[in-house]
N, C-alpha and C positions, 0 to 999 in steps of 0.2 A: 403406312404403318408407323406408329409412334416408336421412336427410338428411346431405349432406356439408358440413361446416363449413369455410368457406374464409376465409383472411386474404389480402387484396390488398396487396402491397407495391410501391410505385413512388414515385419522388420527384416525379412530375408529377401534380398534382391532376386534370387533365383525363383522364389515362389511368386513374387509379383510379376516377374517376366513371364513365367509359365502361364499364370492365370490370364494375363493380358493377351498373350498369344492365342490362347484358346478362345477367348471371347471375341477376338478380332475376326474370327471365322463365322461369327453369328450376326446375321443381318440386322436384327432388331435391338442389338446391344452395342453400346459404344463406351469404351473405357476413356473417360475424360481426364483421368489423373491417377497418380499413385502417391502413397505416403508410407514412411517407414516407422512411424510411431504415432501415438495418440495425439500428441501436440500438433504435429504436422497435419494429421487428419482433420482436426478441428479447423485449422487454417484453410485447408483445401476445400472443405465443405463450405466455408464462408465465401471463398472465392469462386468456386465452380458450381455450387448448388446442384450436386448430383441427386439423382432419384434414389439410388441405392448405394450403400457403402458395404463392401465386403470387408468385415472387420476382424483382424486377428485379435486374440485376447491377450497373450503374454508379450508385451512390448515395453521398451524402455521409455523413460520420461513420463509419459502418461499411458497407462494401460488401456487396452481395448475396452475393459469394463468401465473405467472412469470416462473414457471418451464417449462411449455409448450413452452413459448416463447424462453427460452434458449435451450431447446432440439431441436427446429426447426433449430437453428443455429449450435449447436455443434454436434447433432446426427440426421442428415436429413433422415437417413434410418429407424429410429425408429418412428413409427406412434402412435399418441395419440388418444385414445377414451375417451372423457371426461365423467365423472360420476357426476351426480348432483341429489339433492333431489327435486329440483324445476325446472320447465321449464321456467325460467326467460329469457325474450327476450334479454335484454342487456347482460346478462351473456353468452348467446348463441353466440351472435355476437362477444363478446370480446374473447371468447375461439377460435372461428373459425379464427378470425383475428390473434390470437397468433400462430395458426398452427395446431389446433386439426382437425383431419380428420373425426371425428364423435362425436355424442352426445347422451348419453343414460341416462335415469333416473334410480334411485336406486329402483324404483318400478317395473321396467321391469321384464318380465318373463325370466327365465334362457335361454330359447330357443332364445329370442331376443338378449340377451347378446352374445351368441355364434355366432349368425348371424352377429352381429355388428363387432365382432372381426375378423371373417373370411373376411368380406367385406373390412375393411380398410387394412387388411393384403394383399389383392389382389390389393390394390391401389385404391379402390373405396371409396366413402363417405357413411356415415350411420347416420341417425337421427331417434330416436324413434318417433312413430306417434305423440305423444303429443308435442314433441320437434319440429317436422316438422311443425305442425300447428302454434306453437308460432313463429317459424322462418319466415314462410310465412306472418303471420299477422304483425310481426315486420318490415319485409322488405317492405311491402306495405305501412305501416305508414311512414317509412323513405323516400320512394319514393315520397310520398305526400309532405313531408317537403323539399326534395331536388329539386323537379321539380318546375320551376317558374310558377306562375299563368298565365294561358292563358289570354292575354289582352282582348279578346272578352268577357270573363266571367266577366270582371269588368264593362261592360256596363249595364246600367239600361234597363228595358224592352222598355221604350220610346226611348232611344238612339238606341237600336237595330232596332226598328221600323223605325226610321228616317234614319238610315244607309241604310236600304234596299231601302227606297223610293228615297233617294239621288242617290244611285247607279243605280237605275232604270231610272234616268234622270229627275225626277220631280224637279221643282224649289221650293225655300223656300215659295213663295206665294201659290203654288199649294198644297204643303204639309200642310201649315197652314190651308187652306180651308178644306182639307180632315180630319185633326185631330182636327179641331176647336181650333186652337192655333193662336197666332199672329206670323207674319213672324220673328219678333225679337226673340221670344222664340225658334222658329225652328232653327234660326242661332245660338242661344246659345247652343242648344243641339248638333248641328253639330260641333261647335267648341270644345265642351267638348269631344265628342266621338272621334274626330280626334286626340285630345291631348292624350287620353287614349290609342289609337292604334298607336301613334307616326307616324301619317300620316300628310302630309303637303299640298297635292294637291288633287283636286277632282279625277284626273286620278288615283292616288295611292289608293284612297278610292274604286274606282270601281274595280281595280285589286284585292284589298283585298277581296271585296265581292264575286268576282268570285272564287278566290282561296278557300274561306271558304264555297263555295256552297250556299251562300245567294241568289245570282242571277245566272242565266245561261248566257253565252256569246251569 
């Protein structure tokens, strides 16, 4: 059985000791060293060539984030499993962007820790359940911010109604009679909705309505 060589990095001695003691009970994992900050972690990785680094994030001198970023460039074969006390979304994204292959909270059970170490050693990714939830929620929020707003959603209910009627072939006068509006008001709505949809001809409006499923060809 291949032994997984692990470096434990945390600025709290009691945390390092606790993790090392837990991993000492696992037959296929060996703690080859410890470090108390990112600067020492980089030096230990250079000296010991561990397979996996359990990396705390908030540390003095060089943070876990910066240390992970440097390890990704200098030691691409060493994989980082980030350790955190909180499942902060931005922290998760930052560490993953820096090169971490996994993310686990310090409240995780020892069995979860070993599963995470083995997973990223095999080249997989690993997220604690609470971290995975925060990651998904954060990603969904980011997508909402990234994605441009659908132009159709900018239309008012009245504009959507008039869009459908215009696309169905009704004239401004006919629409005005149906909706108890003046033809001038209908024309105003049509001009507004075409501007919001960036359409310039009635034919374009009809094609748009068909494409959106508002009317059938």
